[in-house]
C-alpha positions as CSV (number, residue, x, y, z in Angstrom):
1,M,-48.4,57.7,6.6
2,N,-47.4,57.8,10.3
3,L,-50.7,59.7,11.0
4,V,-52.6,57.4,8.8
5,F,-51.6,54.3,10.7
6,G,-52.2,56.0,14.0
7,I,-55.7,56.9,13.1
8,L,-56.3,53.4,11.7
9,A,-55.1,52.0,15.1
10,I,-57.8,54.0,16.9
11,F,-60.5,52.9,14.4
12,M,-59.5,49.3,14.8
13,M,-60.1,49.6,18.5
14,L,-63.4,51.4,18.1
15,I,-64.9,49.0,15.7
16,G,-63.5,45.8,17.2
17,G,-60.9,45.1,14.6
18,V,-61.2,44.0,11.0
19,K,-59.6,40.5,11.0
20,Y,-57.9,39.5,14.2
21,G,-59.6,41.7,16.8
22,P,-58.9,45.2,18.2
23,L,-55.9,44.0,20.4
24,I,-54.1,42.6,17.4
25,D,-55.1,44.9,14.5
26,G,-54.6,48.0,16.6
27,P,-51.0,47.2,17.8
28,I,-50.1,46.2,14.3
29,C,-51.1,49.6,13.0
30,I,-49.0,51.2,15.7
31,L,-45.9,49.2,14.7
32,L,-46.6,50.2,11.0
33,A,-46.7,53.8,12.2
34,L,-43.3,53.3,13.7
35,I,-41.9,52.2,10.3
36,A,-43.6,55.0,8.6
37,D,-42.3,57.5,11.1
38,G,-38.7,56.3,10.4
39,M,-39.2,56.6,6.6
40,D,-40.9,60.0,6.6
41,G,-37.9,61.9,7.8
42,R,-35.4,60.1,5.5
43,I,-37.6,60.7,2.5
44,A,-38.1,64.4,3.3
45,R,-34.3,64.8,3.7
46,H,-33.7,62.9,0.5
47,L,-36.1,65.1,-1.4
48,G,-34.6,68.2,0.2
49,T,-38.0,69.2,1.8
50,A,-36.8,68.9,5.5
51,G,-37.5,72.0,7.5
52,E,-39.3,73.5,10.5
53,F,-42.7,72.7,9.0
54,G,-41.8,69.1,8.7
55,K,-40.5,68.9,12.3
56,E,-43.8,70.3,13.7
57,M,-45.9,68.1,11.5
58,D,-43.9,65.0,12.5
59,S,-44.5,65.8,16.2
60,L,-48.3,66.2,15.7
61,C,-48.4,62.8,13.9
62,D,-46.4,61.2,16.8
63,V,-49.0,62.5,19.4
64,V,-51.7,60.6,17.7
65,S,-49.9,57.5,16.7
66,F,-47.8,56.9,19.8
67,G,-49.7,59.0,22.3
68,V,-53.5,58.9,21.9
69,A,-53.7,55.4,20.3
70,P,-51.5,53.6,23.0
71,G,-53.4,55.5,25.6
72,I,-56.8,54.1,24.5
73,M,-55.1,50.7,23.9
74,S,-53.9,50.6,27.5
75,L,-57.5,50.8,28.7
76,L,-58.7,48.1,26.3
77,F,-55.8,46.0,27.5
78,T,-56.8,46.4,31.1
79,L,-60.5,45.6,30.3
80,Y,-59.5,42.4,28.4
81,V,-57.2,41.0,31.1
82,L,-59.6,41.9,34.0
83,S,-62.7,40.5,32.3
84,T,-61.1,37.2,31.2
85,S,-59.5,36.7,34.7
86,L,-62.7,37.7,36.6
87,M,-64.8,35.4,34.5
88,K,-62.4,32.6,35.4
89,L,-62.7,33.4,39.1
90,G,-66.4,34.0,39.0
91,I,-66.3,37.7,40.2
92,P,-68.7,40.2,38.9
93,P,-66.8,42.9,36.8
94,E,-69.1,45.5,38.1
95,N,-67.0,45.6,41.3
96,L,-64.1,47.1,39.4
97,K,-65.9,50.1,38.1
98,Y,-63.7,52.7,39.8
99,F,-60.6,50.8,38.8
100,I,-61.7,51.1,35.1
101,Y,-62.0,54.9,35.8
102,F,-58.4,54.9,37.1
103,S,-57.3,53.0,33.9
104,M,-58.9,55.8,31.8
105,F,-57.0,58.3,34.0
106,A,-53.8,56.3,33.3
107,G,-54.3,56.4,29.6
108,I,-54.8,60.2,29.8
109,I,-51.7,60.8,31.8
110,Y,-49.7,58.8,29.3
111,A,-51.0,60.8,26.3
112,V,-50.4,64.1,28.1
113,C,-46.8,63.1,29.0
114,G,-46.2,62.1,25.4
115,M,-47.4,65.5,24.3
116,F,-45.2,67.2,26.9
117,R,-42.2,65.1,25.8
118,L,-42.6,66.1,22.2
119,A,-43.0,69.8,23.1
120,R,-39.8,69.7,25.1
121,F,-38.0,67.9,22.3
122,N,-38.9,70.6,19.8
123,V,-37.7,73.3,22.2
124,N,-34.4,71.6,22.7
125,A,-34.0,70.7,19.0
126,A,-31.3,73.3,18.4
127,T,-28.9,71.9,21.0
128,L,-26.3,69.3,20.4
129,H,-27.3,65.7,20.2
130,G,-26.0,62.3,21.4
131,Y,-28.9,60.8,23.4
132,F,-32.6,61.1,24.0
133,M,-33.6,63.1,27.1
134,G,-36.5,60.8,28.3
135,L,-38.0,57.8,26.7
136,P,-38.9,58.5,23.0
137,I,-42.6,58.5,22.5
138,P,-42.4,55.9,19.7
139,A,-40.7,53.5,22.0
140,G,-43.3,54.1,24.7
141,G,-46.2,53.6,22.3
142,C,-44.6,50.4,20.9
143,F,-44.0,49.1,24.4
144,I,-47.7,49.2,25.1
145,A,-48.6,47.8,21.6
146,T,-46.2,44.8,21.9
147,A,-47.3,44.1,25.4
148,T,-50.9,43.9,24.2
149,L,-49.9,41.7,21.4
150,L,-48.0,39.3,23.6
151,V,-50.5,39.0,26.4
152,Y,-53.5,38.6,24.0
153,N,-51.6,35.7,22.1
154,L,-50.6,33.8,25.2
155,P,-52.2,30.3,25.1
156,F,-53.5,30.7,28.7
157,I,-55.6,33.3,30.5
158,P,-53.2,36.0,31.9
159,P,-53.1,36.4,35.7
160,I,-55.4,39.1,37.1
161,T,-52.3,40.8,38.6
162,I,-51.3,41.9,35.0
163,G,-54.6,43.7,34.7
164,Y,-54.2,45.4,38.0
165,A,-50.6,46.4,37.1
166,A,-51.3,47.6,33.6
167,P,-52.5,51.2,34.5
168,F,-49.5,51.7,36.9
169,V,-47.1,50.6,34.2
170,T,-48.8,52.9,31.7
171,I,-48.2,55.8,34.1
172,V,-44.7,54.8,34.7
173,I,-44.0,54.8,30.9
174,G,-45.6,58.3,30.7
175,F,-43.3,59.6,33.4
176,L,-40.3,58.1,31.8
177,M,-41.0,60.1,28.7
178,V,-40.9,63.3,30.6
179,S,-38.0,62.2,32.9
180,H,-34.2,63.1,32.5
181,V,-33.3,59.4,31.9
182,H,-30.9,59.2,29.0
183,Y,-31.7,56.8,26.2
184,P,-29.3,55.9,23.4
185,D,-30.0,57.2,19.9
186,F,-27.8,54.4,18.2
187,K,-25.7,56.9,16.4
188,G,-22.4,55.9,17.9
189,Q,-21.9,58.9,20.3
190,G,-23.3,60.4,23.4
191,E,-24.2,58.5,26.6
192,K,-21.6,55.9,27.7
193,N,-22.8,52.4,27.5
194,N,-22.2,50.9,31.0
195,L,-21.2,47.2,30.8
196,A,-23.3,46.3,33.8
197,A,-26.4,47.9,32.3
198,V,-25.8,46.1,29.0
199,V,-25.4,42.6,30.8
200,L,-28.4,43.1,33.0
201,S,-30.5,44.3,30.1
202,L,-29.6,41.2,28.0
203,F,-30.5,39.0,30.9
204,F,-33.8,40.8,31.1
205,A,-34.4,40.2,27.4
206,V,-33.6,36.6,27.6
207,G,-35.8,36.2,30.6
208,V,-38.8,37.8,28.9
209,I,-38.4,35.6,25.9
210,Y,-38.0,32.4,28.0
211,V,-41.0,33.1,30.2
212,C,-43.2,33.9,27.2
213,R,-41.7,31.3,24.9
214,S,-45.2,29.9,24.1
215,A,-45.7,33.0,22.0
216,Y,-42.1,33.6,21.2
217,L,-42.5,35.8,18.1
218,F,-44.6,38.3,20.1
219,A,-42.2,37.8,23.1
220,I,-39.2,38.8,20.9
221,L,-41.0,42.0,19.8
222,F,-42.0,42.9,23.4
223,A,-38.4,42.1,24.6
224,V,-37.0,44.6,22.1
225,F,-38.9,47.6,23.4
226,S,-39.1,46.5,27.1
227,T,-35.3,45.9,27.1
228,Y,-34.8,49.4,25.7
229,V,-37.0,50.9,28.4
230,V,-35.1,49.0,31.2
231,Y,-31.7,49.7,29.6
232,G,-32.1,53.5,29.7
233,I,-32.9,53.4,33.4
234,L,-30.0,51.0,34.3
235,N,-27.5,52.8,32.1
236,T,-28.4,56.2,33.6
237,F,-28.2,54.9,37.1
238,F,-24.8,53.2,36.7
239,N,-23.4,56.2,35.0
240,M,-24.6,58.4,37.8
241,V,-23.0,56.0,40.4
242,T,-19.7,56.0,38.5
243,K,-20.1,59.7,37.8
244,E,-19.5,59.2,34.1
245,K,-21.6,61.9,32.4
246,T,-21.9,62.7,28.7
247,T,-20.9,66.1,27.2
248,F,-23.4,65.7,24.4
249,R,-26.9,67.2,24.1
250,P,-30.3,65.7,23.4
251,A,-30.9,64.0,20.1
252,M,-33.1,65.3,17.3
253,N,-35.0,64.1,14.4
254,D,-33.8,64.3,10.8
255,D,-35.2,67.8,10.2
256,A,-33.7,69.2,13.3
257,E,-30.3,67.5,12.5
258,T,-30.3,69.3,9.1
259,M,-31.0,72.6,10.8
260,V,-28.2,72.0,13.3
261,E,-25.8,71.1,10.5
262,E,-26.6,74.3,8.7
263,A,-26.1,76.3,11.9
264,E,-22.7,74.7,12.5
265,I,-21.7,75.4,8.9
266,K,-22.8,79.1,9.4
267,E,-20.8,79.3,12.7
268,E,-17.7,77.9,10.9
269,E,-18.1,80.5,8.1
270,Q,-18.5,83.2,10.7
271,A,-15.3,82.0,12.5
272,E,-13.4,82.0,9.2
273,E,-14.5,85.5,8.4
274,K,-13.5,86.6,11.9
275,A,-10.1,85.0,11.5
276,E,-9.6,86.6,8.1
277,A,-10.6,90.0,9.6
278,E,-8.0,89.6,12.4
279,I,-5.3,88.7,9.9
280,A,-6.2,91.7,7.8
281,N,-6.0,94.0,11.0
282,E,-2.6,92.5,11.7
283,D,-1.4,93.2,8.2
284,S,-2.8,96.7,8.5
285,A,-1.0,97.2,11.8
286,I,2.2,95.9,10.3
287,E,2.0,98.2,7.3
288,K,1.2,101.0,9.6
289,G,4.2,100.2,11.7
290,E,6.5,100.1,8.7
291,T,5.2,103.4,7.6
292,V,6.0,104.9,11.0
293,I,9.5,103.4,10.9
294,L,10.1,104.9,7.4
295,E,8.8,108.2,8.5
296,E,11.2,108.1,11.5
297,I,14.2,107.2,9.1
298,D,13.3,110.2,6.9
299,I,13.2,112.5,9.9
300,E,16.6,111.2,11.0
301,K,18.0,111.9,7.5
302,I,16.6,115.4,7.5
303,D,18.2,116.0,10.9
304,V,21.5,114.7,9.7
305,N,21.4,116.8,6.6
306,S,20.4,119.9,8.6
307,D,23.3,119.3,11.0
308,A,25.8,118.9,8.1
309,S,24.5,122.1,6.4
310,A,24.8,124.0,9.7
311,K,28.5,122.8,10.1
312,E,29.3,123.9,6.5
313,E,27.8,127.3,7.1
314,K,29.8,127.7,10.3
315,T,33.0,126.6,8.6
316,E,32.4,129.2,5.8
317,A,31.7,131.9,8.3
318,E,35.0,131.2,10.1
319,N,36.9,131.2,6.9
320,K,35.5,134.6,5.9
321,K,36.6,136.1,9.2
322,D,40.1,134.8,8.7
């Protein structure tokens, strides 16, 4: 279903939407893909079908739903903001032809970074978990989707600066996905939550909702994902400053976690077998030592008996002489 909603998002943007327009129907499909992505792994694990095949298929679906679709959406978002703002200012849109090309380039960079992020994730899937290495691609895709929903539903024409900034923000989100910034996986372990980062992130969320309160429902959605993006940066920075680093390893999806759990169980069994072998060797050594001691005792008895026999023979020989 994840892939289905991702393809639907692309179709919505190509045909101009079905009901509310491409910049509403498309983002809604991406958010639905996020829900489907969360359910797919849990259903597979519940049915006992989780494995390497499922992990690879999940990554391929994510490339489409949270990589390609948001990359296309970022271009449409830029076109919408610039066209409406320029029409208000009376500037011909033809003057921004090269900037539109740059916006296409930004969307491509974002999608490629998303693909690279998933490839790195799959390579590191066998390591320990505790945090996400780089911004997760679903969070990056939903950041672009919710930003589009918010700006499109504002009751006023957005400033032209938002249109100019959109491609640069798209590239930054792409680079965050391939960065070494640590993002929480909400499983209760891993990267330390710095209090300063938490407070600043909360202020940021409140500020977003307050500034965009005229479309508060969409502002809340955007605040969730944008705050997550900002929090990872702040938390990593403050932890680097205070030198509080985590000892955990990058997080995994449900299929990878199952594989790691099986590997850990296998390692524990091998450790138990090794311990049992060591105990058996110690018992064997003890038995061998006892055998050696018994042999030494037997030898000593033989020596004593032989000495006694020799004395008796000597005494008999002396008595015969007398």
